[in-house]
Each structure stands twice: as structure tokens, then as C-alpha cells.
C-alpha positions as CSV (number, residue, x, y, z in Angstrom):
1,X,21.6,22.4,13.5
2,X,23.6,20.5,10.9
3,X,21.6,18.5,8.3
4,X,22.0,14.8,7.9
5,X,23.6,13.7,4.7
6,X,20.3,12.7,2.9
7,X,18.7,16.0,3.9
8,X,21.7,18.0,2.5
9,X,21.8,15.8,-0.6
10,X,18.1,16.0,-1.3
11,X,18.0,19.8,-0.9
12,X,21.1,20.4,-3.1
13,X,19.9,18.1,-5.8
14,X,16.4,19.7,-5.7
15,X,17.8,23.2,-6.1
16,X,20.2,22.2,-8.9
17,X,17.3,20.5,-10.8
18,X,14.9,23.4,-10.4
19,X,17.6,25.8,-11.6
20,X,18.5,23.6,-14.6
21,X,14.9,22.7,-15.6
22,X,13.1,26.0,-14.7
23,X,9.6,26.3,-13.3
24,X,6.9,23.7,-13.8
25,X,8.7,20.6,-12.7
26,X,7.4,17.8,-10.5
27,X,9.7,16.2,-7.8
28,X,8.8,13.2,-5.6
29,X,11.0,13.0,-2.5
30,X,10.5,9.6,-0.8
31,X,11.8,10.0,2.8
32,X,10.9,7.4,5.5
33,X,9.6,8.1,8.9
34,X,12.6,9.1,11.0
35,X,14.2,11.0,8.2
36,X,13.6,14.5,9.6
37,X,11.0,15.5,6.9
38,X,10.1,18.6,8.9
39,X,13.5,20.1,8.7
40,X,13.9,18.9,5.1
41,X,10.7,20.7,4.1
42,X,11.7,23.8,6.1
43,X,15.1,24.1,4.4
44,X,13.7,23.3,1.0
45,X,11.1,26.0,1.4
46,X,13.6,28.6,2.5
47,X,16.1,27.9,-0.3
48,X,13.4,27.8,-3.0
49,X,12.0,31.1,-1.8
50,X,15.4,32.7,-2.2
51,X,16.4,30.9,-5.4
52,X,17.7,33.1,-8.2
53,X,19.0,32.3,-11.7
54,X,22.5,33.2,-12.9
55,X,21.0,36.5,-14.2
56,X,19.7,37.3,-10.7
57,X,16.1,36.6,-11.6
58,X,13.9,35.3,-8.7
59,X,12.4,32.0,-9.7
60,X,9.4,32.0,-7.4
61,X,7.1,34.7,-6.1
62,X,5.8,32.5,-3.2
63,X,6.5,29.0,-1.8
64,X,3.3,27.3,-0.6
65,X,3.8,24.6,2.1
66,X,1.0,22.2,3.0
67,X,1.0,20.2,6.2
68,X,-1.3,19.4,9.1
69,X,1.6,19.2,11.7
70,X,1.7,22.2,14.0
71,X,5.3,21.5,14.7
72,X,6.1,22.3,11.0
73,X,4.5,25.7,11.3
74,X,6.6,26.6,14.3
75,X,9.8,24.9,13.1
76,X,9.5,26.4,9.6
77,X,9.2,29.9,11.0
78,X,12.1,29.3,13.4
79,X,14.3,28.0,10.5
80,X,13.5,31.0,8.4
81,X,14.2,33.4,11.2
82,X,17.5,31.7,11.9
83,X,18.5,32.2,8.3
84,X,17.2,35.8,7.7
85,X,16.3,37.4,11.0
86,X,13.5,39.1,9.0
87,X,9.9,39.4,10.3
88,X,7.0,38.8,8.0
89,X,8.7,36.3,5.8
90,X,6.3,33.4,6.6
91,X,2.5,33.6,6.7
92,X,0.8,30.8,8.5
93,X,-2.9,30.4,7.5
94,X,-4.9,29.6,10.7
95,X,-8.2,31.5,10.1
96,X,-7.8,33.6,13.3
97,X,-9.8,36.8,13.0
98,X,-10.6,36.4,9.4
99,X,-11.6,33.7,6.9
100,X,-8.9,31.3,5.9
101,X,-9.7,32.0,2.2
102,X,-9.3,35.7,2.8
103,X,-6.0,35.2,4.6
104,X,-4.7,33.0,1.8
105,X,-5.7,35.4,-0.9
106,X,-3.9,38.2,0.9
107,X,-0.8,36.2,1.5
108,X,-0.5,34.7,-2.0
109,X,-1.2,38.0,-3.8
110,X,0.7,40.1,-1.3
111,X,4.2,38.8,-2.0
112,X,4.7,36.6,1.1
113,X,7.8,34.5,0.5
114,X,6.5,31.4,2.2
115,X,2.8,30.5,3.0
116,X,2.0,27.6,5.3
117,X,-1.5,26.1,5.2
118,X,-3.2,22.9,6.3
119,X,-4.8,20.2,4.2
120,X,-8.2,21.6,5.0
121,X,-7.3,24.9,3.3
122,X,-5.3,23.3,0.6
123,X,-8.1,23.0,-2.1
124,X,-8.7,26.8,-2.0
125,X,-4.9,27.4,-1.9
126,X,-4.2,25.2,-4.9
127,X,-7.0,26.9,-6.9
128,X,-5.7,30.4,-6.0
129,X,-2.2,29.4,-6.9
130,X,-3.3,28.0,-10.3
131,X,-5.4,31.2,-11.0
132,X,-2.6,33.6,-10.1
133,X,-0.2,31.6,-12.3
134,X,-2.6,31.7,-15.2
135,X,-3.8,35.3,-15.0
136,X,-0.9,37.2,-13.5
137,X,2.0,35.1,-14.5
138,X,3.1,34.6,-10.9
139,X,5.4,31.7,-10.2
140,X,4.9,29.3,-7.3
141,X,6.5,26.3,-5.7
142,X,4.1,23.9,-3.9
143,X,5.7,21.7,-1.2
144,X,3.2,19.0,0.0
145,X,3.8,17.1,3.2
146,X,2.0,13.7,3.4
147,X,-0.7,15.2,5.7
148,X,-3.9,13.1,6.1
149,X,-7.4,14.1,7.0
150,X,-10.8,12.5,7.6
151,X,-13.3,11.7,4.9
152,X,-15.6,14.5,5.9
153,X,-15.5,18.2,5.1
154,X,-14.5,20.3,2.1
155,X,-11.3,18.5,1.4
156,X,-13.0,15.1,1.0
157,X,-15.9,16.6,-1.0
158,X,-13.5,18.2,-3.5
159,X,-11.4,15.1,-3.8
160,X,-14.4,12.8,-4.2
161,X,-15.5,14.8,-7.2
162,X,-12.5,13.7,-9.2
163,X,-11.8,10.2,-7.9
164,X,-12.5,7.0,-9.8
165,X,-15.0,4.4,-8.6
166,X,-12.2,2.2,-7.2
167,X,-10.7,5.1,-5.3
168,X,-14.1,6.1,-3.9
169,X,-14.5,2.5,-2.7
170,X,-11.1,2.6,-1.0
171,X,-12.3,5.7,0.9
172,X,-15.6,4.0,1.8
173,X,-13.6,1.1,3.3
174,X,-11.9,3.5,5.8
175,X,-9.2,5.2,3.7
176,X,-8.1,8.7,4.4
177,X,-7.8,11.8,2.2
178,X,-4.2,13.1,1.9
179,X,-2.4,15.9,0.2
180,X,-0.9,13.2,-2.0
181,X,-4.4,12.3,-3.2
182,X,-5.4,15.9,-3.8
183,X,-2.3,16.7,-5.8
184,X,-2.6,13.6,-7.9
185,X,-6.3,14.2,-8.7
186,X,-5.5,17.9,-9.6
187,X,-2.5,17.0,-11.7
188,X,-4.4,14.3,-13.6
189,X,-7.2,16.6,-14.5
190,X,-5.2,19.7,-15.6
191,X,-2.7,20.4,-18.3
192,X,0.9,21.2,-17.3
193,X,1.3,24.6,-15.6
194,X,4.5,26.3,-16.4
195,X,4.4,28.7,-13.5
196,X,4.0,26.0,-10.7
197,X,6.6,23.6,-9.4
198,X,5.4,20.7,-7.3
199,X,7.5,19.0,-4.6
200,X,5.8,16.1,-2.8
201,X,7.3,14.6,0.4
202,X,6.0,11.1,1.3
203,X,7.3,8.0,3.0
204,X,5.1,5.6,1.0
205,X,4.1,7.0,-2.4
206,X,1.0,5.5,-4.1
207,X,1.2,4.1,-7.6
208,X,-0.6,7.1,-9.0
209,X,1.8,9.5,-7.2
210,X,4.7,7.7,-8.7
211,X,3.1,7.8,-12.1
212,X,2.4,11.5,-12.0
213,X,5.4,12.8,-10.0
214,X,8.1,10.1,-10.6
215,X,10.8,10.3,-13.2
216,X,11.5,7.7,-15.8
217,X,15.2,6.7,-16.2
218,X,14.8,7.4,-19.9
219,X,12.3,10.3,-20.2
220,X,12.3,10.0,-24.0
221,X,10.7,6.6,-23.8
222,X,7.2,5.7,-22.4
223,X,6.9,3.9,-19.1
224,X,7.6,0.2,-19.3
225,X,8.9,-2.6,-17.1
226,X,12.4,-1.4,-17.7
227,X,11.5,2.3,-17.6
228,X,9.3,2.8,-14.5
229,X,8.9,6.2,-12.9
230,X,11.1,6.6,-9.8
231,X,11.2,9.1,-7.0
232,X,13.6,12.1,-7.4
233,X,15.3,11.3,-4.0
234,X,15.0,8.3,-1.6
235,X,15.8,7.8,2.0
236,X,14.4,4.3,2.8
237,X,13.0,2.8,5.9
238,X,15.8,0.2,5.8
239,X,18.3,3.0,5.9
240,X,16.5,4.8,8.8
241,X,16.5,1.5,10.8
242,X,20.2,0.9,10.1
243,X,21.1,4.4,11.2
244,X,19.1,4.0,14.4
245,X,16.4,6.7,13.8
246,X,13.5,4.3,13.9
247,X,13.1,0.8,15.4
248,X,12.6,-2.4,13.5
249,X,9.4,-3.7,15.1
250,X,9.9,-7.2,13.6
251,X,12.8,-7.8,15.9
252,X,10.3,-8.1,18.8
253,X,8.0,-10.5,17.0
254,X,8.3,-14.2,16.0
255,X,6.1,-16.3,13.8
256,X,4.5,-19.1,15.9
257,X,3.2,-22.1,14.0
258,X,1.8,-25.1,15.8
259,X,-1.4,-25.8,17.5
260,X,-3.2,-23.0,15.8
261,X,-4.9,-23.6,12.5
262,X,-3.1,-20.6,11.0
263,X,0.1,-18.6,11.9
264,X,-0.1,-15.9,14.4
265,X,2.2,-13.1,15.4
266,X,3.3,-13.4,19.0
267,X,5.1,-10.6,20.9
268,X,8.1,-11.9,22.8
269,X,9.9,-8.7,23.7
């Protein structure tokens, strides 16, 4: 399978930046629906897991991938197998036959190159990664897909403990918990960790995500109207529509103004 240009471009630029900057960086990849994020994440995970410096030093002990899409688990393993033909490279945490926390601990401390987990397991995984980086000097790359979950359960409980009153109100009004929220909350409440590199994939980054993961055009100056944080790489919805990978739904709608007291959207197609 040949990558599309933006997938090739994003992967190459990510690897070059990580090699140049070393561990501990934060990279926001804003790719629209229809961009093929599953493959982009799979390829990024594979290349980061095998990334070495010019002196042949391996940069990361393990790459942790977070997603709720089952297709990513299968496709990631298939992509790795196509590259390496080696069994046991990818560990998928599903909690079958043992606790998820036990599976995660064994995979992360046992030298698995790539560990795939869901957003439900992510709070424990992130804590384990942070502890291993701090106590054993292990180096991790965390790739977060924009997985969403409900407001209930362990994920929401952990997130609500660090959210502001405004963010809690947003959840109460029907919002969902996402890996983006969890990463932002964790990053905002912790000092920089030199052993952990974060790569966030999202189609529509929130303001806080841009603030924490975005890059200012001039990093030596504070954020301002002329120096706002930007994503590391962008594949826009407009581009996806122009290339025919998603549909422009507005083409099938027209604004009807007349008898009604306020405008209404009416489907004509």
C-alpha cells in the first residue's frame, strides 16, 4: 500500500523532528476525517519503534498507541507484520485472561516495541509510562488517536479530578471524554518529562490542545496574536473534500428564507 502524500510528508517530518530534537517533544498532527489516520498512526508507530540515532542508539524502548477503534489494532499489527515478519512485536491490551493493568505492566516493562490500548486503559498506561520513565530511565513515545468515550467509568473519574469548573460544565452538558482531554489534563499538571514523546492525532484540536501541543512560529517569544501555537502538520477538511475522500455535505443543502420567522436548512438532494 503506497501512502498518500500528506501521510508520507507527516511521517518523514515527524521522524526528522524527533531525531533532531530528541525525546520529550510534543507533536500535534491535525488530519481531517478521510485522511487515513489509521495508516498514518500505524506507520508512525512502526518507524518510531525502530528509530535510531546516527550513533545507532535506539530512541524509544516502547511506543504506546491509544485508540478505541478495533480496526486500528488489527491494521497496526498487519502493518508491522508486513514490515518485519516478526511475531510478538505488537501487544494489544484487551484484558483477556488477565487484568488489563497486569497486561499493560508486563508489556511496558517487558520490552514490547509497540503496545496498543484503549482509552479505558489509557489512564493506567500513562501513569505506568510516566513512572517507568522517571524511575528506570525508559523512553517512550505516546501516540494518541482522538478516541472518545462516555462520561462514566474510570476514564471520566480520573479526568474530572483535574478539569476546571468550565470543563466540568461542558461534560455535564453532554460532552465526551477523549484522549485529547486526558493528555491535555495530564500535561498541564505535570512538569516536562524528558523520556516521553507525545504525538497527538486529531481532526479538530481544542484550544487547550493547541496551547499545550502546538508550536509557536517563533518559539523564543511568548504566544501572541502574531505568534499563536500551530499544529506540527495539517491535512485539512477542505483538502480532503477537494481530493474526493470525504463529501461536502453543504452541497446538498440550501438556505431557505421566506415564510418562516427564522432561516431553516432544507435538504434538496
